[in-house]
C-alpha positions in Angstrom: 0.0 0.0 0.0 1.4 3.4 -1.0 1.8 6.2 1.4 -1.1 8.2 -0.1 -3.5 5.3 0.2 -2.5 4.7 3.8 -3.1 8.4 4.7 -6.5 8.4 2.9 -7.5 5.2 4.7 -6.4 6.6 8.0 -8.5 9.8 7.6 -11.5 7.7 6.5 -11.3 5.5 9.6 -10.9 8.4 12.0 -13.9 10.2 10.4 -16.0 7.0 10.5 -15.2 6.6 14.2 -16.1 10.2 15.1 -19.4 10.1 13.2 -20.6 7.5 15.7 -20.7 10.4 18.2 -24.0 11.4 16.4 -25.6 8.5 18.3 -24.7 9.9 21.6 -24.6 12.7 22.7 -26.1 13.4 19.3 -26.3 16.5 17.1 -29.1 18.9 16.0 -30.7 18.3 12.7 -32.9 20.8 10.8 -36.0 19.5 9.1 -39.0 21.1 7.4 -41.0 20.9 10.6 -38.3 22.6 12.7 -35.2 21.4 14.5 -34.8 17.9 15.8 -31.9 16.0 17.2 -30.0 12.9 15.9 -29.6 10.7 18.9 -30.3 7.4 20.6 -33.2 7.6 23.1 -31.9 4.7 25.2 -34.4 2.1 24.1 -33.6 -1.2 22.3 -35.4 -4.1 20.7 -38.3 -5.9 22.2 -36.3 -9.0 22.7 -34.3 -7.4 25.4 -35.4 -9.0 28.7 -37.8 -7.1 30.8 -35.8 -7.7 33.9 -32.8 -5.8 32.4 -33.0 -2.2 33.7 -32.7 0.6 31.1 -29.5 1.7 32.8 -27.9 -1.7 31.9 -28.9 -1.3 28.2 -27.5 2.3 28.2 -24.3 1.0 29.8 -23.9 -1.8 27.1 -24.6 0.7 24.4 -22.1 3.2 25.8 -19.4 0.6 26.1 -19.9 -0.5 22.5 -19.9 3.1 21.3 -16.6 3.9 23.1 -15.0 0.7 21.8 -16.1 1.6 18.2 -14.7 5.1 18.4 -11.5 4.1 20.0 -11.0 1.1 17.6 -11.5 3.3 14.5 -9.3 6.1 15.9 -6.5 3.6 16.7 -6.8 2.0 13.3 -6.7 5.3 11.5 -3.7 6.6 13.5 -1.9 3.3 12.8 -2.4 3.9 9.0 -1.1 7.4 9.5 2.1 6.1 11.0 1.6 6.4 14.8 4.6 4.4 16.2 2.6 2.8 19.0 -0.3 1.7 16.8 1.2 1.0 13.4 1.7 -2.7 14.0 -2.0 -3.4 14.6 -4.0 -1.4 12.0 -6.1 -4.4 10.9 -6.8 -5.6 14.4 -7.9 -2.2 15.6 -10.1 -1.5 12.5 -11.6 -4.9 12.7 -12.5 -4.5 16.4 -14.0 -1.1 15.7 -16.1 -2.5 12.9 -17.4 -5.4 14.9 -18.3 -3.1 17.9 -20.1 -0.7 15.5 -22.2 -3.5 14.0 -23.1 -4.8 17.5 -24.0 -1.3 18.5 -26.4 -0.7 15.6 -27.9 -4.1 16.2 -28.6 -3.2 19.8 -29.9 0.4 19.5 -31.5 0.4 16.0 -35.1 0.9 17.2 -34.1 3.7 19.5 -32.4 5.9 16.9 -34.1 9.3 16.3 -35.7 10.8 14.4 -35.5 7.9 11.9 -33.1 4.8 12.0 -32.7 5.2 8.3 -30.6 8.3 8.9 -27.9 6.0 10.4 -28.0 3.3 7.7 -24.8 4.6 6.0 -22.9 4.1 9.2 -23.9 0.4 9.4 -23.1 -0.2 5.8 -19.6 1.4 6.1 -18.9 -0.7 9.2 -19.9 -3.9 7.3 -17.7 -2.9 4.3 -14.8 -2.2 6.7 -15.1 -5.6 8.4 -15.2 -7.3 5.0 -12.1 -5.4 3.8 -10.2 -6.4 7.0 -11.2 -10.1 6.5 -10.2 -10.1 2.9 -6.8 -8.5 3.7 -6.0 -11.0 6.3 -6.9 -13.9 4.0 -4.8 -12.5 1.2 -1.8 -12.1 3.6 -2.2 -15.7 4.8 -2.4 -17.0 1.2 0.8 -15.1 0.3 2.6 -16.5 3.3 1.6 -20.1 2.4 2.5 -19.7 -1.3 5.9 -18.1 -0.6 7.0 -20.4 2.3 10.4 -21.9 1.6 10.9 -25.6 1.0 12.6 -27.6 3.8 16.1 -29.1 3.2 14.7 -32.7 3.4 11.7 -32.1 1.2 12.6 -33.3 -2.4 9.5 -31.7 -3.8 9.0 -28.0 -4.4 5.9 -25.9 -3.4 2.7 -27.8 -4.0 4.4 -31.2 -4.2 6.0 -30.6 -7.6 9.5 -31.8 -8.3 12.3 -29.2 -8.9 12.6 -28.1 -12.5 16.1 -29.5 -13.0 15.6 -32.8 -11.3 14.3 -34.8 -14.3 17.1 -33.5 -16.5 19.7 -34.5 -14.0 18.3 -38.0 -13.6 18.3 -38.5 -17.4 21.8 -37.3 -17.7 23.0 -39.6 -14.9 21.2 -42.5 -16.7 23.0 -41.6 -19.9 26.4 -41.6 -18.1 25.7 -45.1 -16.8 24.8 -46.4 -20.3 28.0 -44.9 -21.8 30.3 -46.1 -19.1 28.8 -49.5 -18.7 28.8 -49.3 -15.0 26.5 -51.6 -13.0 23.0 -50.5 -12.2 21.7 -50.1 -8.7 20.6 -53.7 -8.6 24.1 -55.0 -9.2 23.5 -56.4 -12.6 25.9 -55.2 -15.3 24.3 -53.1 -18.0 24.1 -54.8 -21.3 22.8 -53.1 -24.4 20.4 -55.0 -26.6 22.0 -56.0 -30.0 19.9 -56.8 -33.0 20.7 -60.0 -35.1 21.7 -57.9 -38.1 24.2 -56.0 -36.0 25.7 -59.2 -34.6 26.1 -60.7 -38.1 27.8 -57.5 -39.4 30.3 -57.5 -36.5 31.3 -61.2 -37.1 31.8 -60.6 -40.8 34.0 -57.5 -40.2 36.1 -59.3 -37.7 36.7 -62.2 -40.1 37.5 -60.0 -43.0 40.0 -57.8 -41.2 41.6 -60.5 -39.0 45.4 -60.4 -39.4 47.0 -63.4 -40.8 48.9 -65.6 -38.3 50.6 -68.2 -40.6 53.7 -67.8 -42.7 53.4 -65.6 -45.8 53.6 -67.5 -49.1 56.2 -66.3 -51.6 55.6 -66.6 -55.3 
């Protein structure tokens, strides 16, 4: 990732985290009927147990909100090059995205004036989480594909033999054939000779055999 992309991603993450402050304490919003306020009114879904007091729901929502803002800020500062945080940009951004989605899942019915006003925040958090997961998978795949082969492993990556191994084996076999050295089983190497070649060799040896008897004088 280039420096420009890292800086752009850092500013986007920081902005996304700070926008969550519209949930609480909220911000004024002008409408055609007057001025209203973007905020969370403290209520949640109907599936929240009745025995859970509203203060507990507010505490859980506040904790998720703080974790979301801090996670996005930490991830953004990591992309901007903060020495303390630059080693964990993906972890911080992923944690902020998860907390943001959990926050929206908890407080969605209590968002005012209309939950649809906050839909962009949930979509951006889902996209951020998907980007973090894809980046982690891509890094893991690159590490597995570029892992070095051990000294005792005769095969290369993926179980394939080294490129020069077959050529070396054929060359060694050719040397054994030319030198007539015994094979690995201990049996001397013998080349197959066709009948025509055997007959030709016998005829040539008889023709060019030197005379051993006394030479006749005319």
